[in-house]
N, C-alpha and C positions, 0 to 999 in steps of 0.2 A: 266107757259116755260118761261124762263129767255131770254133774249134779248142781244145781240151783242152791244159793242158799238157805231156802228153806227145805232142802232134803228131795225135792221133785225133780224127776228127771225132766231135763228141758224137753220142749214139744220138737218134732221132726218140722222142720219149716223150711220153706223154699219161696227163692221171688218169682212173681210171677208178673210181666211187663215187658214192653216191646225193648229191643233192646239198646234202643237208643236211649229211652229214658234208665235203663237200669245202668248205664254208664253215666249218665248225669248226675243221677240221685245216689247213686250206692259206689262211693269211689273205694280203693281199696283201704282206707283205713276205715270208711261206714262198714264196712260188709267186715272188716275185723271185729266193730264194735258188735256188730248184729250177731257173730259167731260164738262171741263171748257169753249169748245171754240167751243162745236156743242150738239146738243138734241142724244147723244150718247144711242143707243142699248147698254142692260147691255149683258156682254159674257154670254155665249161662243161666238167664232167667227162663222160666217159661214163656211161650208167649202164642205157643200155639197146643191147644189142649189136644189135638190130633195125634199127637206121634207120640211113638211106641215110648219113648223118653220119659215123654208125659204123662203116659200112662203107669209107667212104672213108678215116678216121683207121687204122684196123687196116691196110689195105693196105701201109702204111707204117712202122707203128709197131715200134719193136725193143725199150722199154722201156715196161711199164706197170706205175704207180704209183696202185696200189689201196685201198681203204678200205673200211668199213663201204657195204654196199648195193651192193656191186658183183657183178654177174653171176656164175654159176660159168665158169668158162674153162674148157668142154670142149672137144672135137674139133670141132665145127661152128662154134666162135668162134676155135677155133687154126688150121682153115682158110679164114679170111680174114683170118691175119694170118699169114703165110710167112714174115715176117721177126722176128717177135719171138723175143727172145732171155731175155728177163729180166724178172721181176715183183718189183717192192717191195711190200711190205703193208705203208702204213701205218697198221696196227692191229696185232690179238692173234694170236689164232690162224688161220691158214691152212685149217683142217681142210675147210670148205664152200666155200672157192672153188678150190682147185686138185684138178684132178680128175687119175687117171693119165692121160690124154692129154699134161698138160705133162709129167711126168716121161718118159714116153716119147721126148717130140721134144727132149730135153735143156736145158729151160728150167729157167733157174737161179733161184732162188725164195730172195726174202730176206725177214726179217719182225721187226714194231718189238715181238714180245711182250715181249723184255729191258726196250724204255722203259716199256710197258706194265705189267710187273710192278712197279714202284716203287710207285706208288701203291696199288696191292692191298696190297704189303707195309706200308705204311705206316698203311693202315687197319686191317688185321691188330694191329700191335705197339699202335696207339692202342687198340683195342678190349680187348687182352689187360691192358693199363694199368688202362685205367679200370675193366674190370671186376673185376680186383683189389680196386681201393679202394671199390666197388661204388657207385660215382657216381651212375648213375642212379637208381638207389634211394634213395640220402641225398638227392638233389636232391629226388626227388618228397616224402620225408619231410619236408624243410625247407621247402618251400612249403606243404604240408599245415598243419604245426604254426607255421611263421612264428617258431621260434626254434630256437636252435641245439642239438643235444643235447652229451652230456658227452662228450669228446673221451677223455678216460680213461676212459670204457665203453665202448669200441669193442669189441668182440668180436676174439679172437686171430684168426680166419680172416680179416679184412678186411688188406688188403696184399700188397705184392709182393714182400715180403723173402723166398727161397727157395722160391717157388711154384714146381711141376713143370708144363712148357709143354708139349706134343705136336703134333710136326707131321706130318702125313698127306700122307704124298708130298712128295721132293724136287723137286719141278718148279721151275722158273723161280721163280716166286713162294715157293714154300716154300724156296726156296735163299735167295733175299732174306730172307723174316721171320729165318733162323736168325742170316744175318749181322746186322741191324739190332737181334736181342734180345741180341748179346754184350757192351752196356755194361751188363747189367741183373742182379741177382741172382738168377738162375733158373737152374733147372736144367730142359735142352732135351732132350725125347726125342724121336726119328726112326721114323717105319715106313714103310720103301719098299722092296718086294722086290728091286729094280733096284740098291740100295747096300748093298755089301758094310758090313761092320763097322768095317775101315779104313780107307772111304772117311766114315764117318760121322763117326769120331774125326778125321779130319783137318778135318771140317765143324765139330769142336767139338762134337759131341753124341753121346747114346747112341742105340745102335741096338736097337730094341725088337720085338717083334711087335705085331701088331695089336690083341690083345687085353690086354696087358701095356699097349701105348699108352694106350687107354681106360680102365682100372683104376688105371692111376698118377697121372694127370696129374688136376691142377684146372682145368687148360683144353687142349680137343682143338681145333686149326686144321685144317682140311680144305683140301687143296691137289692135290687128286687129279684129273685131267679124266676127263670123262663116257665112257667106254666099255662096253662091254657088260658088259666082265667088273665094273667099276666101278657100275653101277647100283642102286641099291639098296645099295651094300657097306656104310654104316653104318647098320644094320637093329638090331631088337630087342633082339641077344643083346649087342653092342656099348653101345648106350643104356643098358642096363641096367647093365652092368658099371661105370658112371661113377660117379665119387666122389659123394656126396650135396652138392646146391650147385654141382659143376662146371658150366663152360659149352664148350659146344658154340659153335664160328665157323666159318662157311660161306661164304666168298667163291668156291667153286667153282661146282658147277652144283649148283640145288636136287634133281635125282632122283639123286645120289649119296647123299643121305639117304632112309631111309623115313621120309618125313612121318608117316604115320598112328602110328610109333613115338614118333617125337619130339613130336608133340601130345599124347601122352598123357602121356610124361614130365614135358613143361611143364606141363600142366594140373593135374597133382599137385603140381609144385612141387619135386618132384624133383632137376631140374637148370634152367640158364641159359640162354639162348641167345641168339646176336647171328647174326640172319640176313642177309646183304647180295642172297642167292638163295633162292626158293623153286619150289616146282612146285604149278601154273604159276608162272610169273614173277612174276605178280601174283596175289595168294590172292582167291579170291572172300568180299564183303563179311561172310557170315556164319561167315567160317571161324573157329574158336576160338582161334588164335593170335595173333588181332588182339587178342583179350581178355587174353592172358596179360600179367600185368606183368613177369615175368620174362624175358619175350622182347623181342628189339630186331630190328626189322624194318624194313630202309634199301634204298631203290629200286634195285639196281644202281648203287651209286654208287663201289663200291671202285676202280674201272679208272680209265683217263685220261679227267677232265671238265675242262671250263673253261681254264684256262691250262695244264695237264698236257696240253694237245692238243698244245702247241707243243714238246713233247719228242718227240713221233711224229715232226713234219713236219720237227725238226731230223735223228732218225735216216734217214729217207727221205733227204733229201738227202744225207748223208753217206753212205750206199749208193748213191746214184746215180751223185757224186761218186768212189767209190771203182772203180765195175764201170765206169765209162767210161774211168778211168787205166789200166785191167787190172791193179787189184790184189786182185778179188774181193770177196765180201759178206765183211762184221766178222758180220752174226749169218744165216747160210746157213742154209735148212730143208732137212735132209735125207730125203728119201723112204723111209730105213729107219728114220728116226725119228719119222715123222708119226703111228704109231699110238698113239706113246705120249704127246704130246703135247696140252695144253688147246684 
């Protein structure tokens, strides 16, 4: 068995995720990289902890590299994994994966949420800029008319110079959006009850109340996690306070928004919307939002997809290497923060 640069024996490590996730995230090259920093159980990944093979693997495993489709790590699973010391989640949220039993047993947890935040933030910034130029509507008009409009006749409210953008929640993604927006001539407002005015100033944004955020902004982007306190948070009052023709972007969770209130406002043409998430995840075929030309619905694609999965694998390999070397995780999940994470 090989040893780490520090002389420590690399930990017995196994993948635990759905087979599709394992194939998508851990290419042969990624598996080779992971195998260089740990004693990796050969694939396939565990996706059912009740099998004889899973029981045999869990008896010796010290680190689980988890992903989409991994069953909950509850007390019954941990009883079969007496040597488990760390979980490296090669995806975003661990809310549905990590049970209280993990924290009770002192298991260290890392998440690739930081890596997964970047493509969501990139999607958000792209949509802010595209809606400012009214790209989708103008492209549709061009396809219909087959002739260019008069550029000097463009309405004054088209464009991104001096627009006011509101960020709802300084989450990992919300903060990354703020960072990516810095080069643009935009005013950025933030509402997050856990961020002080001084912290907001350090981020380069203005901290405001939630009512002011919706009333002042040309576009509001939602980045709050779905918690009991945030379900339906963006309701009729806030949507009704939005400026005429303002844009609501949701890449968080569909249930954060009162969808009936949003549908009414969009159907009346009062506001525009970009929805990467809805409630339910796929709207029924007859839902009126499908027929709103001022609403863009995308299939929950903002997060890591395609070549972006490589970023998740790279972070997971790096975290396993750090843990093996005794350096601790660069992206730890703290139990006291779990209630506020997406």
